N, C-alpha and C positions, 0 to 999 in steps of 0.2 A: 704563214706561208712557207717560211724558210725551213721549218721542221718537216713539212710535207715533202719538199724537194729532197731533203736529205734522206728521207725514208725511201723514196723511189730510186734514187741513185744506188743506195745500198742493195735494194732488191735486184737491180740489173746486174750489179757486180756478182751477187750470189748466183744468179742464173748462168752467167758466163763461166764462172768458176766451176759450177756443177757440170756444165756441158763439157768443159775442157777435161775435168777429171774423169767424167764418164767416158769420153772418147778414148782417153789414155787407157782406162781399164779395159774397155771393149777391144781396143786395138791390141793390147797386150794379150788378151785372151785369144783373140783370133790368130794373132801372130804365132802364139804357142801351138795352135792347132794347124797353122799353115794355110788358113782360108783368107787370102788377101782380098778377094772380091767381097766377101761378107764384111770385112773390116771397112772397106770403102763405103759400102751401102749404109752400114750402121752409123758411121761417122757423119754422113750426110744427113741422115734422119735426125740425129741428136742436134746437129748444127741448126737444122731448120726449126726444130722445136724450140731451141734456145732463142732464135730470132723472133719466133712468134710470141714468146713470153715477153721479150723485151719490147716488141712493138705494142703489145697490149698495155704494158706499163706506161709507155710513152703516151699512148692515146688517153689513158686515164689521167695522166698528169695534165695534158692539154685541156681535157674536159673540165678538170678542177679549176684550171686557170681561167677559162672562159666563163665559168659559173661564178667564180669569186669576184670578178670585176664588177658585174651588175649588183651583186650583194653588197659590196663595199660602197658603190655609188648610192644604193637605196638607203643604206645605214647613214651615210653622210647627209642625205636629204632629210631623213627623219630627225637626226640630231639638230640640224639647222632649224627645222620647223618647231622642234621642242624648245630650242633656245629663244626663238621669236615669241612663242606663246608665253614663256616665263617672263620675258621682258615686258610684254603687254600686261600680264597679271601684276607684275611689280609696279608698273606705271599706274595702274588702276588703284592699287592699294595706297600708293603714295598720294595720289590725288584725293582719295577718300579720307585719309588721315589729315591732310591739309584742310579739307573742307570742314571736318569735325573740329579741328583746332580753331579755325576762324569762327565757327558757330559758337564755340565755348567762349572765345574771346569777346564776341559781341554780347554775350549774356552777362559777362562780368559787370559788377557794380562797384564803382569806386567812390569811397566816402572819405571825408576828411578824418583826421585823427580824433577830433572831438565828437563828431557824429558817430564814429565807430564805437567809441567808449559809451556814449549814450545808448546805442543800440544794445551793447552788451548788458548794460544795467537794466533796461526795461525788460529785456528777454529773461534775464535772471529773476527779476522780481515777479513777473507775470507767470513764469513757468517753472518756479522753484520745485526741484525734485522730479520734474518730468524727464522723459527720455529725450534724446537728441531730436527726434522727429517732431515732438510736440513743441520744442523750443524753436525749431526751424520754422514752423507754421506761424508762430508769433512774430518772428523776424520778418517773414514774408508779408504779413499784414501791414507792418510798419512801412516797409518799402513800397508796397502796393499803394499805400496812401500818398507817399512821396511822389509817385508817378501819376497819381490821379489829379485831375483838374479840380476836384471837389475838396481837396485837402491842401495843407501847406506844402512847400517844395523842399524842405529839409527835414532830416530825422529829428533834429532838435525842436523845430517848430511843431512837428506832428506829435511828438511825445509830450510836449509841455502845453499843448492846446488845452483850453479850459474844459475841465471835467471829462476828459477822454479816457484816462487810465488811472485806475484806483491806486496803484502803488505810488503815484505822485501825490495824491490827496492824503493817503494815510502814512506817508513817509517811508514805506518799505524800499522804495527806489534808492534811497540814500544809505541804507543800512546793509544791503546785500554784499556778499563776497562772490565775485565772479568766478565760476568754476571753469575748468578746462573743457567740460562738455558744452557749456554755453558758448565759449569761444569757438569751438569746433562747429557748432550749429550755425553760428553767425557767419563764419568763414565759408561754409558750404553754400549758404544762401547768397553771399556776395559773389561766389563763383558760378552762380547760375542755377542752383538747385531750387526748384519751385513746385510744390505740390498743393498750393493754396487755392488753385482754380479761381484766382482773381479776388479772393476774399479781402475785404477792407474793414471787417468787424469780427470780433469774437467775444464770447461771454462764457462764464461758468454758471450754468443754470442753478446750481445749488447756492451760489453766493449772491447772485443778482436779485434785485427786488422784483416783485411781481409785475410792477409797472414796466420795468426795463425788459423783462422776459416777454411780456405781451407786445411791446413795440418791436422787438426782434422778430417774433413769430409772425406778426401781421404786416410788417413793412419790408422785410428782407427775405432773401432766399438762402437757406442753409446749403452750403456746398461741401462741408467736411466736418467730421467729428474726430477728435483725438484726445484721449484722456478725459479730463474734466472740462475741456473747452469745445465749444461749438463755433464753427466759422461761417460767416455770412457775407453776402455781397448785395 
């Protein structure tokens, strides 16, 4: 706004300066010819024209001032509304993040150190060489059993239940070396990752006896297949 005022004042000064110089020049010319009446009339005309230009400049400045005030008020209202909208959006995002955090916290599973070690070993033994997803599914089955009324209440009791997991019977459970992939799989499951669809059984069709395969197929519902394992509930 200050720059606009400065420009208008400069314009008025130029008009007045032009009018004065013009009057002097015309006056000098008329004086040199001796026509005093013409000098007076010409000076009046120039003076009037100069006042008209200045008045026009003043009117333009007043119009700009009267227009600028509503524009500034409107801009202020828009900025305030935008700030309020941003605050509401931020509040919604914070609330959503907190809800997600609580949900993830509720899904976390806390095990004792000994149960965690047992879970590492049985997953490694049952899913040796499989990808993380396959190992996660085995861990899910163990924990689904822990949470089921039909099975024992701890990882240790589930894993060492009679004739439930072949690595216990053939000794593989005690010989495995736990890999970082197995630890990652178990940690992800303990943090709430679960794609098992409630499975509490799994088998390898190629390794299982015909009797066991028949029992799985006739008494259970298959809910997932990953690698060599089929998962049932």
